[in-house]
N, C-alpha and C positions, 0 to 999 in steps of 0.2 A: 483318824480324821478328827479335827476339832469341830465340834458341833456349834451351830448358832442357836442360842437359847432365846426364848421369848418371841419368836417370829410366828406369824400366822400364815397359813397357806395362801399363796397368791400366784399370779401368772409368772412364769420364768422370764429371764431376760430374753431379748430378741435372739441372741446367739449363745449356744453352749459349745465350748471348745474342749477337746480332750487330747492331751499330749502325753507321750510316754515313750520309753525306749522300746526297741524292737522286742517282740515276744512278751510284752507286758499285758497283752489282752485288750488293746485299744478297740479293735474291731467289734468284738463281742460286747464290750461295755457300751460302745457308741450305739450299736443297734438296739440294745436294751433300753438305753436312755431315750432314743428316738421313738421307740414304741410307746414308752410311758408319756412322752410329751406330744404325741401325734405329729412328730417331725420327720426329718429325713437326714440321712448321713451324707456328708461330703468328705471325700478323702483329701488329706493334706500330705500326700506322700509323692515325692517327685518321680519315683520309679513305677508306682502303681498306675500312673497316668498313661503308661505305655501298654499297647496290645502286644500279645505274643509272649509274655513272660508271667503268666498268672501264678505259676507254682513258685518260681524264684522270688517274686515280689510279694508273695503271700496275699494275693488279691482275694477279697471276700467273695463268698459264694452268692450272697444276696446282691442284687443290682444296687450299685452305689454310684452316686454322682462323682464325676471327675476320675473314675477308674476306667482304664482302657480307652481313653479318648484320643490318643495319638498313635500313629503307626510307628514302627521301630526306626524308620529313617527320618523321623521328625526331630529337628533340633529344638528341644523343649527349653523354655526359659521361665524364670520366676515371673517376668512381666506377662507372658502369655497366660500362665496359670492364674495370676492375680485377676486378670480381666474375666476369665471364665468363672472363677470362684466367687468373686463379688457379685457378678450377674446372677449366679445361682442362689446365693444368699438372699439377695434383694427379691428375687422371684418368690422364694419360699416365705419370706417375711410378709410380702404384699398379699400372699395367699393365706396368711394367718397361721402358718406352720413354723415350727422351730428348727432352724438349721443346726445340726450337730456336726461340727467340723472336727475331724479326728485324723491324726497322723503323727508321724515321727520325724518329718522334715521341718525343722524349726523355722527356717526362712519361709517356706510355703505356708505354714500356719500363720505367721505374722502377715504375709502378703494377703491372705484371705481375710484377715480381721481388720487390717489397718491400711491406710493409704501411705505407701512407702515412697511414692514418686520414683518408681523404678525406671531405669533407662530402657529404651526399646531393644529388642533382640537384634543382633547383627544379621545381615543377609548372608546367604551361603557364600557369595562372592567375597564379602568382607572377611569372613572367617577363614576361607581358603587363602586369601592374600596374606593375612597376618601369620598364618601357619607356615606358608612358604618363606615369609620374611624371617621368622624365627629360625627355621631350619637352615636358611642361607647364611644368616649372620652368626648363628651359634648362640648358645645361652648367654654368655657374658655380654656380647655386643647388643643382643636384643634387649637384655635387661638394662643396658646403658641408655638405649633409646627410650625405654619406659621411664627411667629415672629422670631423664630430661623433660619428658612430656608430663609426667605425673609423679613427682617424688614421693607424695604421701602414699600412693598405691604401691610404688616400688618398695617402700620401707616395710611393707607387710608381706612381701613375697621373697622367695629364693629364686635365683636365676634359673635353676634347673626345673622349676615348676612350670613346664611348658604350657599346660592348659590354662593356668591362671595368668601367666604373663601374656599369653595371646589374648585372653579375654580383656585384660587391663588395657592392652594396646588398642583393641577394638573400641573400647569405651572412650578412649581419648579422641578417637575419630568421630564418635557420636556426641562429643561435648560433655561427657560424663566421666565418672571415676569408679574404680573398683573399691576404693576406700569408702566404706559405708558411713553414713551419718549415724553415729552410734546413738545419739540422743533420740533420733527418729526411730531407729530399729528397735530399741529397747524401751520406748515410752509405753506407758499404760494406756495411751489414747487408742481408741478403736472407732471404727466407722459407726457401729451400732452398739447398744448396751450388750456387753459380753461378759461371761464368766469363764475363765480358763482353769481347767482341772488337770493336775498332773498325776499320773498313775505311778505310785511308789511301790516297787517290788524289791524285797531283800536281794542283795547281789547273788547269793548262792542259789536262791530259788529261780532268779532270772537266768542264770547260767544253765541250770538244769532244763529250763524251758527251751532255751536256745538249742541245746543239744538234741532234745526230743524233736523240735521242729525241723532241724536239719536232716535227721534220719527220715522223718515223714516226707520231706521234699524228695529225697532220693527214691523212696518207695513209690512216690506218685509220678516218677518219670522226669525229674528236673534236668537230668543230664541230656536226654533227647531234646527237651525244650530248649536248652541253652545252645546245643549244636545247631538246631534249626535256626535260631535267632542269628547266630554268627555266620551262617551260610548265606544269608540274604543281606540286602541293604540295611545298614544300621547306623544311626547317627552317633556323633561324638558324645552326646549326652546319654543316650540309651545304653551304649556300650559300657558305661561306668556302673551299671547295675551291680550291686554287691555280689561278688563271687562268680560273675558270669563266665569269665574266661577260665577260672580254675575248675568250675564244674564241667565245662565243655571239654577241656583239654587234658586234665589230670586223670589218673586212675580213680576209681570210686573212693578208696580209702584215703588217698591223698586229697582229693577234692572235698570230701566230707570234713577232714581235719582243717583244711584251709578255710572252708566256709564257716565253721564254728569259730575259728580264731578271728576272722574278719568281722563276723557278726558281734562277737564280744567287744571288739574294739569300737565298733560303731555304736553299740549300746552305751559304752562309757562316754563317748562323745555326746550322745543324746542326753545323758544325765547332766552334762554341763549346761546344755540348753535349758533343762528343767530349772536349774538354779538361777538362770538369768531372766526368765520370763516374768515380767512385772505382774504383781497381783495374783500369781498362781495359787490355787487352792490344792494342797497336797492331799491325795486320797490313798489310803491303804488298799492296795490292789491284790494282796495275797489272801483272797477269800472269794466266795462265790460271786459270780457276775451279778446276780439279782441283788445282792446286798450292796455291791458297789454302785450299781445303777440307782437303787433306791436312795442312797445317801447323796449322790450327785443331784438328783432331781430335788430332793429336800433342801439342800443348800442353795441350789440355783434359785429356787422359788423364794427362799428366805432372803436372799440377797436383794431381791426386788424391793424389800421393805426396809432395808437398813439405811441409816443416815449416811451421807456421803463421807468417804474416808474410812469406814469400818472395813475390816478384813476378817476372813474366816480362820 
């Protein structure tokens, strides 16, 4: 990590955010930072928001805000999450405590930190209607409808991507678009003074951690957890939890291999988010948690005294 020289200790910014790929140690680091700042951790993980999958989604043992807030049959959305996250952040700040927002879902992190003007979530009836329309028309004709209604969104999608084509059609009905406002999404603007830290772990080390965590999940009973989840009502968003169907339906060895492969791919995707988050301070996370947390608190406090425009 690049240190900030010549700064005196001071109060940290209103919000500290920690982002990193899966298995990079976000939870342990965030908890250590919150302890040092007298703050509280808020999850920015789209699947940890669901109850019923604590093993598969690697939910923290310590009570954490925005973890396990939705039943498995709830159709979660970024807009729903943003309202809850921003309210929790404001409550902590008003109480003189530092929110430590930590997670690996990039859009959820941005939604917690900035006003993205997100469209409302569709009703269950709207979702079901557009899903039936897609199935009735077929991929090509449904895509043609989208191209007529929202050509910018259509240009970003493939006709066979049923979930996203359906979502894009829903948004046209709501007067919005799936095509994001890139400037708004990737702007450095935040609702409150914020420093975002990215946990950087060497690829080989991260892959070893992913394998170890997958083995630990199976030892903890993740297969039974996944089968229970799929046996009951489950929403179209919750069912996309990483590896859920593979873990529930394949043999142990096949499921373990599939989970590792999917997790590696997801981690690579998260690394791309790391490179795009504006103003992110990269942190060497291949070392003890206490050292990482110490440096994050040190840099966050120093940032409070830097002239505008300086970076770490």
